C-alpha positions as CSV (number, residue, x, y, z in Angstrom):
1,M,9.6,60.6,-23.4
2,P,6.6,61.6,-25.6
3,I,6.7,64.9,-27.3
4,S,4.1,66.1,-24.8
5,L,2.4,64.6,-21.8
6,L,0.3,67.7,-21.3
7,P,-1.7,66.3,-23.1
8,L,-0.1,63.1,-24.4
9,H,0.8,64.1,-28.0
10,T,-0.2,61.6,-30.7
11,I,-0.4,62.1,-34.4
12,P,-2.2,60.3,-37.3
13,V,-0.3,57.6,-39.1
14,E,-0.3,59.7,-42.2
15,D,1.6,62.4,-40.4
16,A,4.0,59.9,-38.9
17,V,4.8,58.4,-42.3
18,G,5.3,61.9,-43.7
19,R,7.8,62.8,-40.9
20,I,9.6,59.5,-41.5
21,F,10.0,60.2,-45.2
22,N,11.0,63.8,-44.8
23,D,13.6,62.5,-42.3
24,S,12.5,64.6,-39.4
25,C,11.6,61.4,-37.4
26,H,12.5,57.7,-37.3
27,V,10.5,54.6,-36.3
28,V,11.1,53.3,-32.8
29,F,8.4,50.7,-32.8
30,S,5.9,49.4,-35.3
31,Y,2.5,47.6,-35.1
32,N,2.3,44.2,-36.7
33,R,0.3,45.7,-39.6
34,W,1.5,46.7,-43.0
35,I,1.0,49.8,-45.1
36,Q,0.9,48.7,-48.7
37,T,0.6,51.0,-51.8
38,P,2.1,50.6,-55.2
39,N,5.1,52.7,-54.0
40,L,5.3,51.8,-50.3
41,H,5.6,48.7,-48.2
42,M,6.3,49.3,-44.5
43,K,5.0,48.4,-41.1
44,W,2.5,50.8,-39.5
45,P,4.6,53.0,-37.1
46,S,3.5,52.8,-33.4
47,V,6.2,55.1,-31.9
48,I,8.4,57.5,-33.7
49,A,11.1,59.8,-32.4
50,R,12.4,63.2,-33.6
51,N,15.8,63.2,-35.3
52,S,16.7,66.6,-33.7
53,Y,16.1,68.1,-30.3
54,V,13.1,70.4,-29.8
55,N,12.9,72.3,-26.6
56,V,9.3,71.7,-25.5
57,K,10.2,72.4,-21.9
58,S,10.3,76.1,-22.4
59,I,6.7,76.4,-23.6
60,M,4.4,76.2,-20.6
61,K,1.2,77.6,-21.8
62,L,-1.7,78.3,-19.4
63,K,-4.3,75.8,-20.6
64,R,-7.2,74.2,-18.8
65,E,-5.4,70.8,-18.6
66,S,-2.1,72.2,-17.3
67,L,-4.0,74.3,-14.7
68,Y,-5.9,71.1,-13.7
69,Y,-2.6,69.3,-12.9
70,R,-0.9,72.2,-11.3
71,D,-3.9,72.6,-8.9
72,H,-4.1,68.8,-8.1
73,G,-7.4,68.4,-9.9
74,I,-9.4,70.1,-7.2
75,C,-11.2,73.4,-6.7
76,V,-8.9,75.8,-4.8
77,Y,-11.8,77.1,-2.8
78,C,-14.1,74.2,-1.8
79,E,-11.4,71.5,-2.5
80,Q,-13.9,69.3,-4.3
81,P,-12.4,67.0,-7.0
82,L,-12.8,68.1,-10.6
83,T,-12.4,66.6,-14.0
84,V,-10.4,68.5,-16.6
85,R,-13.7,69.5,-18.3
86,E,-15.1,70.9,-15.0
87,V,-12.2,73.2,-14.4
88,T,-13.0,76.9,-14.8
89,Y,-10.4,79.6,-14.8
90,D,-10.8,81.9,-11.7
91,H,-9.0,85.2,-11.7
92,V,-7.7,85.6,-8.1
93,I,-7.6,89.4,-8.7
94,P,-10.7,89.9,-10.7
95,K,-10.4,91.1,-14.3
96,R,-12.4,94.3,-13.5
97,L,-9.6,95.2,-10.9
98,G,-6.9,94.6,-13.5
99,G,-6.3,90.9,-12.9
100,R,-4.7,89.2,-15.9
101,K,-5.0,85.7,-17.2
102,V,-1.5,84.6,-16.1
103,W,-0.3,81.6,-14.1
104,E,0.2,83.7,-11.0
105,N,-3.4,85.1,-11.0
106,V,-5.4,82.1,-12.2
107,V,-6.6,79.0,-10.2
108,S,-8.8,76.0,-10.9
109,A,-12.3,76.5,-9.5
110,C,-15.5,74.5,-9.8
111,S,-18.3,76.5,-11.6
112,R,-20.2,77.0,-8.4
113,C,-17.3,78.6,-6.5
114,N,-16.3,80.6,-9.6
115,S,-19.8,82.0,-9.9
116,L,-20.2,82.7,-6.2
117,K,-16.8,84.5,-6.0
118,G,-17.6,86.7,-9.0
119,N,-15.7,89.9,-8.6
120,H,-14.8,89.5,-4.9
121,N,-11.3,90.1,-3.8
122,P,-9.2,87.2,-2.6
123,V,-10.0,87.5,1.1
124,G,-11.8,85.2,3.5
125,I,-13.4,82.2,1.9
126,W,-12.3,83.6,-1.5
127,K,-8.6,83.3,-0.7
128,P,-7.2,80.3,-2.6
129,K,-6.0,77.4,-0.4
130,W,-2.6,77.8,-2.0
131,K,-0.8,80.6,-3.8
132,P,-1.0,80.3,-7.6
133,Y,2.4,80.1,-9.4
134,K,3.9,79.5,-12.8
135,P,5.1,75.9,-12.8
136,N,8.1,74.8,-14.8
137,Y,8.0,71.8,-17.1
138,F,9.4,69.4,-14.5
139,Q,6.9,70.5,-11.8
140,L,4.0,70.1,-14.1
141,L,5.3,66.7,-15.4
142,A,5.7,65.5,-11.8
143,R,2.1,66.5,-11.1
144,R,0.8,64.9,-14.3
145,K,2.4,61.6,-13.4
146,K,0.1,61.3,-10.4
147,F,-3.0,61.0,-12.6
148,P,-4.0,58.1,-14.9
149,I,-2.9,58.2,-18.5
150,M,-4.5,56.5,-21.5
151,I,-2.1,55.1,-24.2
152,D,-2.9,53.6,-27.6
153,H,-0.7,50.5,-27.5
154,E,1.1,48.1,-25.1
155,S,4.5,48.9,-26.7
156,W,4.2,52.5,-25.3
157,K,4.2,51.3,-21.7
158,Q,8.0,51.2,-21.5
159,F,8.1,54.9,-22.0
160,F,6.1,55.4,-18.8
161,S,8.2,53.3,-16.4
162,D,8.2,55.9,-13.6
163,W,4.5,56.7,-13.9
164,K,2.9,57.0,-10.5
165,S,-0.7,56.2,-11.5
166,D,-2.6,53.9,-13.7
167,I,-1.6,53.3,-17.4
168,I,-4.7,52.4,-19.3
169,I,-4.4,50.9,-22.8
170,R,-7.2,52.2,-25.1
171,T,-9.2,49.4,-26.6
């Protein structure tokens, strides 16, 4: 499983080589290209893995992309599809009434609905279609798998065997 799917976490080859040499990671797959310097001759790493366990599951930060997946990629008021870039944070209980920016009080909204709702309380048309909640890692991952993902190389595909949507190889 990649370090993170929310978003897919990739690092520059220089960082990968550094992690390999400081023994925090090892090479799983390599490209058919060589890195050659006076002191180094190795294949270009495609996939690396950590040598020790890091608990990334406990860190579920409230970010636009995570909110997008939790809320199915749609506005919770008008139910129009959104892109990640179109998502705006709407505070169900407005900030002026003490509403905080926490999972349980923030929903994905299109800019039109967010603007029209303004400081209204969550009643009538401004009541979200579903109750906001703090997802755990596995809930968010299950939602993420329903959306297409772009990967950098064919060799990565095997790590996405249970993906529910398209896997697109970046060209």
